[in-house]
C-alpha positions as a Markdown table, in Angstrom:
| # | Residue | x | y | z |
|---|---|---|---|---|
| 1 | Met | -49.9 | -27.6 | -13.4 |
| 2 | Asp | -49.4 | -24.9 | -16.7 |
| 3 | Gly | -46.0 | -25.3 | -18.6 |
| 4 | His | -45.1 | -22.2 | -17.2 |
| 5 | Leu | -45.6 | -23.2 | -13.3 |
| 6 | Arg | -43.6 | -26.1 | -14.0 |
| 7 | Gln | -40.6 | -24.1 | -15.9 |
| 8 | Leu | -40.8 | -21.7 | -12.9 |
| 9 | Met | -39.9 | -24.8 | -10.3 |
| 10 | Ala | -37.6 | -25.9 | -12.8 |
| 11 | Asp | -35.7 | -22.7 | -13.0 |
| 12 | Ala | -35.7 | -21.9 | -9.1 |
| 13 | Gly | -32.1 | -21.6 | -8.0 |
| 14 | Lys | -30.9 | -20.7 | -11.5 |
| 15 | Leu | -29.0 | -17.2 | -11.3 |
| 16 | Asp | -30.1 | -16.4 | -14.6 |
| 17 | Lys | -34.0 | -17.1 | -14.9 |
| 18 | Pro | -36.9 | -16.1 | -12.7 |
| 19 | Gly | -37.8 | -19.4 | -10.5 |
| 20 | Leu | -40.6 | -20.4 | -8.0 |
| 21 | Tyr | -40.0 | -19.2 | -4.3 |
| 22 | Val | -42.7 | -20.1 | -1.6 |
| 23 | Ser | -42.4 | -18.0 | 1.7 |
| 24 | Asp | -42.0 | -20.9 | 5.1 |
| 25 | Ala | -45.4 | -18.2 | 5.8 |
| 26 | Cys | -47.2 | -19.6 | 3.5 |
| 27 | Gly | -48.5 | -22.6 | 6.0 |
| 28 | Tyr | -51.4 | -23.6 | 3.9 |
| 29 | Phe | -49.8 | -24.0 | 0.7 |
| 30 | Trp | -47.0 | -26.0 | 2.2 |
| 31 | Gln | -49.7 | -27.9 | 4.5 |
| 32 | Thr | -51.6 | -29.1 | 0.8 |
| 33 | Ala | -49.1 | -28.7 | -2.1 |
| 34 | Pro | -46.5 | -31.3 | -1.7 |
| 35 | Phe | -49.3 | -33.8 | -1.5 |
| 36 | Ile | -51.1 | -33.1 | -4.5 |
| 37 | Ala | -51.4 | -35.0 | -7.7 |
| 38 | Arg | -53.4 | -34.6 | -10.9 |
| 39 | Ser | -56.6 | -36.5 | -11.8 |
| 40 | Ile | -56.4 | -38.7 | -14.5 |
| 41 | Thr | -59.5 | -38.2 | -15.5 |
| 42 | Lys | -60.0 | -34.2 | -15.3 |
| 43 | Pro | -56.4 | -33.1 | -15.2 |
| 44 | Glu | -57.7 | -29.5 | -13.9 |
| 45 | Asp | -58.6 | -31.5 | -10.7 |
| 46 | Cys | -56.6 | -33.2 | -8.0 |
| 47 | Glu | -57.0 | -37.1 | -7.3 |
| 48 | Gly | -59.2 | -38.1 | -4.5 |
| 49 | Gly | -60.6 | -35.1 | -4.1 |
| 50 | Arg | -57.8 | -33.4 | -2.3 |
| 51 | Ile | -58.2 | -29.6 | -1.3 |
| 52 | Asp | -55.8 | -27.6 | -4.0 |
| 53 | His | -57.5 | -23.8 | -3.1 |
| 54 | Gly | -53.2 | -23.0 | -2.4 |
| 55 | Val | -52.2 | -24.5 | -6.1 |
| 56 | Asp | -55.3 | -23.0 | -8.0 |
| 57 | Ala | -54.3 | -19.6 | -6.7 |
| 58 | Leu | -50.5 | -20.2 | -7.5 |
| 59 | Arg | -51.5 | -21.7 | -11.0 |
| 60 | Tyr | -53.6 | -18.6 | -11.7 |
| 61 | His | -51.5 | -15.8 | -10.5 |
| 62 | Thr | -48.9 | -17.4 | -12.8 |
| 63 | Ile | -51.3 | -17.9 | -15.9 |
| 64 | Gln | -52.1 | -13.6 | -15.0 |
| 65 | Lys | -48.6 | -13.3 | -15.4 |
| 66 | Val | -47.7 | -14.8 | -18.5 |
| 67 | Asn | -50.3 | -12.9 | -20.0 |
| 68 | Pro | -50.1 | -9.3 | -19.1 |
| 69 | His | -52.4 | -8.0 | -21.4 |
| 70 | Pro | -56.2 | -9.2 | -20.6 |
| 71 | Gln | -58.5 | -9.7 | -23.0 |
| 72 | Arg | -60.1 | -6.3 | -24.8 |
| 73 | Glu | -63.4 | -6.0 | -23.6 |
| 74 | Phe | -66.2 | -5.1 | -27.2 |
């Protein structure tokens, strides 16, 4: 997880800061995310080859929100 995502998770429930909230309707996320551990050898992958598409999508979304100004094309 990137630092921004980790901070959003830590700030969930605080009234003065944005936090990460995932709906119960996101069944795929809840079936996979609670059991994911980061690979020691490849930090961008999950340990044991677990399916991590839901967590990857969340991470990509938070990266997009952190940098709202995409790289300019030349």
